[in-house]
N, C-alpha and C positions, 0 to 999 in steps of 0.2 A: 411660124410658132412663136407664142410666149407663154412662159410659165408664170403664174401670178401665187404668191403664199398667201396662205390666210390660218385660220384657226380651224382645225379639224374637230367636228362636233358630233358626226355619226357615220361610223364606218362603213366600208365598202368603195366599189369602183362603180362609175357608170360613165357612160358616153353617149351621147346624144347631142342632137342640136339644141342651139340656147332659144328660150321664149324669153323675152325681155320684159318686165313688166314695170311699166312706169308711174312712179308715185301721184298720186293726186294732189295737185297744186293747187291748193284752195287759198289763195289770198284775199284775208279779208281785211279791207279797209276800214278805217276809223268812220264810224256812220252814228248819227243822233235820229232821234223821233221826238216828236211832239209829244206833249202829255196826253192828248186823246188817244194816241197811238200806243201808248205803254203797254195796256193790258192785252192789246193785240200782239204783242211781240212775245209777252209772256206766253199767251196761249201757242204761239208758233214754236216756241222752245219745248213745251210740255206736248205739244203734238208729237214733235220729233223725236223726243225722247222715249214716248211710248211706241212710235213705230220702229226704233232702233232696238228696242226691248223685244217687240215682237219677233223683229226679222232673227234675232240672236235665238230666240226660243225656237224658231224652226231649224235654224243650222244645230243646235244642239240636240234636239231630237234627232235628227237626220245622221248624226255624227254614231249615235247609240252606243252601246256597252262595249263594241270591240275598238272603241278609238276613246277611251273614259277620258284620258287626258287631256285630249283636245277639246272634250265636253266642258270638262274643269275650268280650262283657260278661258272658254267663252263665257262660264258661268260667272267667273270673277268680272269679267267685262259687263256682265248682265247685272250683278250687284253694285258694280260702280254706277251704272245708269240710273239705279234707284236709289243712289245715296243722298239722305237728305240734306248733307253737306255740300255736295256738290251742286243741288238744286236751290238751294240757299244762296249760295255764292252767285251764280247766275242770275237769280231773280233780283237779287240785291242791284247788281249792275246795271240790270234793265231799268229798274224802278228807280234806283236813286241818282244813276249817271245819264239816264235817257238813252242808255245804249241800244242798238238793235240786237236783237237776239243770237243773230250770226258773230256780231262784234263782242259780246259778252261771253259767249261760249269760246271764243277764240282767246280772249284775254284770261277767262279762269283757267282753263286747260292748259294755256301758256305757261301759267305761273305755277301748275302742279308740276308740267313737266320739268321746267328749270330746278325745281327742289328734287325730284327723284333723279335726274341727270346727274346732278353733283354728290350724289351720295357715294360713300366711302365704300359699303358693301356693292359688290358686284351684283349680286340678286337684285337687291333692290333699284341699283343704278338702271338695270335692264328692263325695270318695269316703265320707265319713260315713254319706251316704246308702246306699250298699253295705252298709255294716255293719248299719244298720237294717234292711236286706232280708235279711242273713243272719239276725239275732238273729229275725228275724220267722218266717221259714222253719223255723228249728230249734223254737222255741217252740211253733208250732202243732203239730208232730208229736210233742213231748214231751207237749203236754197233751191231745193226741188230738182236736184241733179241726180243722174241715175249713174249707180255705180257699176261699171263696167265687169263684166266677168266672164273671163276668159275659158274657153273652151278646148281642152287639147283632144285633137284625135290620132297623135301619134307621141310616141314616148319622148319627152321634152327636157331639158335641165332647166328649171328657172333661175331667172338671173334677176336682181333688183337691187335698189340702194337698200331697202329695208322691207324686210316681209312683215305685216303684222299678223299676230294670231289669227284674227278671223280669216286673213287670206291663206295662212298655211294652214288651217283647219280645213277649209272649204276645198282645198287640192288633196286632202289627204287621199283622196278616192279615187283620182284621176291616173291620167297617163304621165306622173312626174316621177322622174328617176333620178333625181338630184336638185341641190339647193346650192346657188352660189350669191352670197349676198355680202354688200360693203360693209355693213356695221353688225354688231353682236358679238356675244361670247358664248362660253360654254352652259351658263343658265339661261341663255335667252329663250324665249318659247318657240323661236325657230329649231335652236338647238333640242330643246325637250319633245318638241313634237316630231321632229324628222327622227331622232330615235325610235319615237313609240311607233311610227309607221315603218320603221326599217330603211330608212330612205338614206343614200350618203349625202351628207352636207358639210360645206366650209363656209365659215363666217369671217367677218374682219378683214374682207379682201379690199376694202377701202375705195376703190374706185372701177372694180371690174363693172357696173352697170353703167360706166362711161367710155369704156376699152371695147365690148363686145356688141355685135349686131345681131337681130335675128336671124337664124340660120347658121351662125358660127357653129363649127363641132367642138363641144367641151368635154373634157375629160376631167372627171370630177376622183379625187382620191382622197377619201375621208379617212385614210390611215395618218398622211402626212401631211394634209392639209394644202397640198398642191391642186390648182386648178390650171389646166393646159388648153389654152386657146388654139383651135385651127392647127393641132398637132400633125407632123410630118409623117410619111407612111410608115418609117421604121419606128414611131415612138408610137403612134396607133396600133401596130401589130403587137407591142410589148405590152400595152394595157388592155387591149383585146384578151391577151394571154392571162394578164394579171385578173382580169375581171371573171373570167371562168376559174381561175383558181380560187377567188374570193368566196364566188357562188359556193364552188365545191366544197371548202372550206367551212363557211357559216352552216352549210346543210350537216357536214358532220358535227360540227358543233352542237348544233341542236338535239343530235343521238346522244350526245356526251354528258347533256345536262345533269342527267339523275347520276352521274359516276360520281364517285368520291375525289375530293381534292388531297390526294396523297402521292408520296414520293414513292417511288419505285421500293426506296427501303423503308417503306412502312409508316413515315411521319406525315399525320394528317394536318391539313393547314384549314383552318376556319375562314370562310369566305363571306362577309357581310356585305350589306350594301348602302351608299351615300345615295340620299334623296332628298328631294326639294319639296314636293306635294304629297299629300297622303295618296292619291291615285296611283302612285308610282310605284308603291309597295305591291301591288299585284304583278306587274312586269318584272319587277326584281325579284319576286318568288319563280317566276316563270324562268329567269335567265339561271336560278340556281342560288340565289341567295338563301343563307341560313336564318338571316333575321337582317335588323336595320341597326348598322353601327354607327351610323351619322344621320341623324334626322335634323336636317335646317329647318328652324322655325320661322325665319324672317318672311315668309310668304304672308303670314298671319298680320304684319305691319303693312300691308299694300296701302291700306287706306287709313292709317293712324295707329293707335295703341290698342290691341283687342283686350277686352274684359277677360276674367277669368273664366266665365261660361263658354266663350269661342275656344279658348285653349283648351277647357276640358272635352268638348265635344270632338274637337279635331283630334286629339290624342287619343280620345276613347274609340273612335273609328279606327284609328291607325292600328292600335293594340288588339281589336277585334279580327281585324283583317289578318294580323299576323298568326293568330289562333295560336298561342302558345310560344311563339318566337321572339328573341328579345328585341326591344327597342329601345335605343339609346338617344335620348331627347338632349339636345344641344339648347343652353338658353341662349337668349337674344346676343347676337352676334353683328352688331351694328354701330355703325360710328356716330358722333354728336354733329352731323352736318345739318346745311340748312334746314331740312325738311324736319329733323329734331329741335331747331331752335325755338320753334313756337311753343315745343312742349317743355323742353328742359331750360329755357331761358338763356341760352348762350351760344353762340357761334364758334365755330372749330377754324383755325387758321391752316392747322395740320392733323385733319381727323385720323390719317394712319397712324400717328403717334400721340393722338390724344385720347379724348373720354369716349373711348368704345368699348364694346362688349361689357366684360364683367364691371370695367369702371363706372361705365354710365349705369349699370345696373344697381351698382353699390350707391351711386349718388343719388339716383332715383329710384327707391326701393320699390315703389308700387309694380314697376315694369316687371321686377325681377320676383317678386312675392306672387303677382297672379300666377305666372308659369309653375311655381313652385308648388302653389297650392294645387293647381289643376292635374299636375304632375303625380303628385301624391295622392289624390282622389282617384287616377286612373288607375293606380298601381293595384289596387284590387282585381282589375280586369285582365291581368296580364303583367307578365316579368317586364319591368322598365328599368332604366339608369338614368341619372341626372350627369349631364356633363356641362362642365363650367370651361367656357373659352377664354383665351387670353390671359390667364392666371400668370402674373410675373412676379408676386411676392407670397411668401407665406402668409403674410397678414391678410391680403386679400382672401384666400383660400380660407383662413379660420372665419373670417367674418362672414362669408358666405355660407359657411357649413354652420355657423351659430345662427344664421337667419332660416336655414333649411329645418334647424331643430326645433327653432321657436314655431315655425309654421306646423311642423307635425303636431306638437303640443296644443296648438290652438283648434287644430281639426281633431284631436282625440277628444278635446273638451266638448266640442260640438257634437260629437257621437259620430263622427265620418268615419267609415271602414277604409282601412287603407293595408297594404302588405306589410308584416312585422316589419322588412327592412328594405330599402331602397337605396343600392349602391350609389355612392357619389363620387364622381371621378374629375379628371380635368384634361384638357388639351395641351400637349407639351407643343408650344409653338412659339414660345419667347425663349431666347438663349438664356436669360437669368434664371429659369425655371430648371431647364435642362443641365445647367451647370451644378445645382445644388438638388439634384434629382432624390440624392439618397437622403437628405433633410425632409423632403417632401414625402416620401415614400410611407412615413408612418402617418400620413393625414388623409391619404384617399384610399377608395376602394380598388381603383385601375386608372391606367394612362393611356392616352390616345395620341400618338404623334401625328400633328398636323403639320405636314412638311410644306405645305402651301406659304404659310406664314413663318414658319422656321427658316426656311431657305431665304426668304425675303429679308427677315431681320437680321439673320446671320451675316449675309452677304450685302445688306445695304442696297439692295438690288428690287425697283418696283418691275415685276415681271410682265406687265402691259405695256410699259414705256419702250418703245421701238428703240429708244437710242441707248437701252442698257440691257434690254431683255436678253442678249447673248450671254452677259454676265449671271443670267438666273441659272445655276448647276447645281441639280439637286447630289449630283454624285462628287461634288466638290469635297477633297478629303475632310476638310473640318467638319462638315455637316455630317459625313460618315460616322468621323468620331463623336459628335454629340449623338446620333441616333444608336450606335451600340454602347454608349453609356448610358442611355436609358433603359435600355434592354437588359444589361448584365446587372443594374442596381434593381429593377422590376424583378427579374428571376431571383436575385439574392435574396429580396424580401418577399417573395412568393405572392407577388401583387401581377395581374393580368395586364397585358400591354399589347395594343393592336397599332395599326397606323391608318389614317384615313385621310392622308393628302392625295393628290393625283399621282404622285410617284409611283402607286401601287396599283394605279390602272394602267400602267405602262409596261407591258410586256418585259420589256428590256431591263427593267429593274427587278424582276420579281426574283431571280436567282440571288441577285445581291442582297435583297431585304430578308430571303428566307436564310442566307449565310451569317446575315448578322446576328439572328436568334428570333425573327418573328416568325411568329405561327398564326396569328390572327389579323386579317387583311380587311379592312373597309373600303370599298370601291364603287365605281360607276358600274351600275346593274349590267349593261350591256357588255362590259368589258370582263366579266365573272368568267365566261365560258373560255375565253381565250387564255386568260390566267390560269385557271385548271388546267389549260391542255400543258401549258408550259410546266406547271407543278408535277402533271403524271408521268412526264419524261425524264426528270430527273432523280438523283440522290442527293440526300443531306450533303455528304461527303464533296461531292461536286461544287454544290451551293457555296460550303464554308470555303473552299478552296477559289472560288471565284471572289467571295467578299474579301478574304484576304489579300488578293492581288490587288484589288480597288483601293484597299485601306493603304497599301504601300505605296500606290501611285503619287507622284508629286502634284498632279493636276488633273482637273476632271475630264479633261480631253483624252487621256490616257485611258481611263476608267470607261467614257463613253465606246470609245472604239473596241473596246476587249468586250464590254457587253454587247453592242452590236452584233459582232460576230457570233456570240453565243446564240442569241435569239435568233439570229438568221438560220442556224442550224436547227433550231428546235423546230422553228415555224418557216419552213421554206415558202409555203403556199402562202402566207401572210404578205411575205414581203417580196 
């Protein structure tokens, strides 16, 4: 028996035999063709692109409306295959360098992959796997190879080094009860699709694809991120019981989706959702979200910088889907990494502390203004808010607000209809702003506490760095004091404050955050029913007591122990 720890990205417990998927290892050697064969290679590439596109069209149609998110992922690939820039780059390599079609594709998409992989933004970095998938689809058709498709006749857990979006989507309606993958994170398409089809999944397992063989019994714990290989009889019995509890638990949660998120003593908590793609809105509403508290827009930058019309069409679709519910649009939150270099004119040695997010937008205002113009135009269709990420100084905030005001004047002069007022707020995720929150209160319409970066910047810890990840402690006394001060100041100034970091997707932290004074959470859609269950079982007096005890603790471990005990009592079946 061996236990391997990874990143839990889709909840649930599954027990099944392993089905190992080997990656297509297409090694393309450097090869040239004579002048007379260049146009033949051009046609070979173009045929491969058309064939890959047709195959994707068939897959997209087969998925149907019930798996709209999966279809959207594949549609992104379809759009990339038609991208004139991709075709131009490949054809240039063929015609100017005399490369074979296969080698040109390998070189061009290899360069694309390197750019995305090095991105500071987790979401954009994860898109490097999409590039590999597209490369694989093109090469298999150029080389005339058949892509093997596994058909499963019994329940299995799929194990792979990396699952491409097309592979994951193709297995969505088959007998797959779990995913265990070497690479990936919470925003990978494997994670997004696993949540959409409600299959337990753990990613970031590093080398599980080399440790297991077909037929090994695997336990997937989508709550803790543990994968147990060939469990002993005792462990197997424990997890079979947990699996039954998990199934029962989620069945009960489904029945409770329409119930209010209200404490025993009558305090109502607003639960909104964080999303990556517009297609996730429907899923979020199904899970009980009252609106979208964090709409990440980085997906629009997958293939470069989108124009105003693409922003507008995407936001309008989101607003119309919400039917009067609130949409909080976060402006671009990405760093000036190598992908951006060709657009902004400089490279970054440390994007994490460099020209990212609002800093990048203020230096390159066209990036910012296209988003703002689109958002203000969309405001006539439904309630929206604009949220600015990574504000670290009042000067940055005022500059951004002046730019927004100027855009509004320009649109009004053009005769464009807009909502009379569109609230503008900030993410509180940099300690410098949290420490002067009283000065900032007069400048904004709302605050949203972004705990992911607030914890990282405050503790100087990269949460995905395995050597220091144990120091990433959301319940650190210093973090709790920062959060409390932001809440107290916001309430005193009568400014709405919410939290949108991953901290509020963890049931163990809910009591603590409520006790600190938070009444509005924006979290992962699939976490909403579980968080609601916690809220409905406690009083606000209990929550305040838990928060006070955590604030009095000298170290995070004391708070974590206290919170773990409390949540286990509230959710015994969950644990």
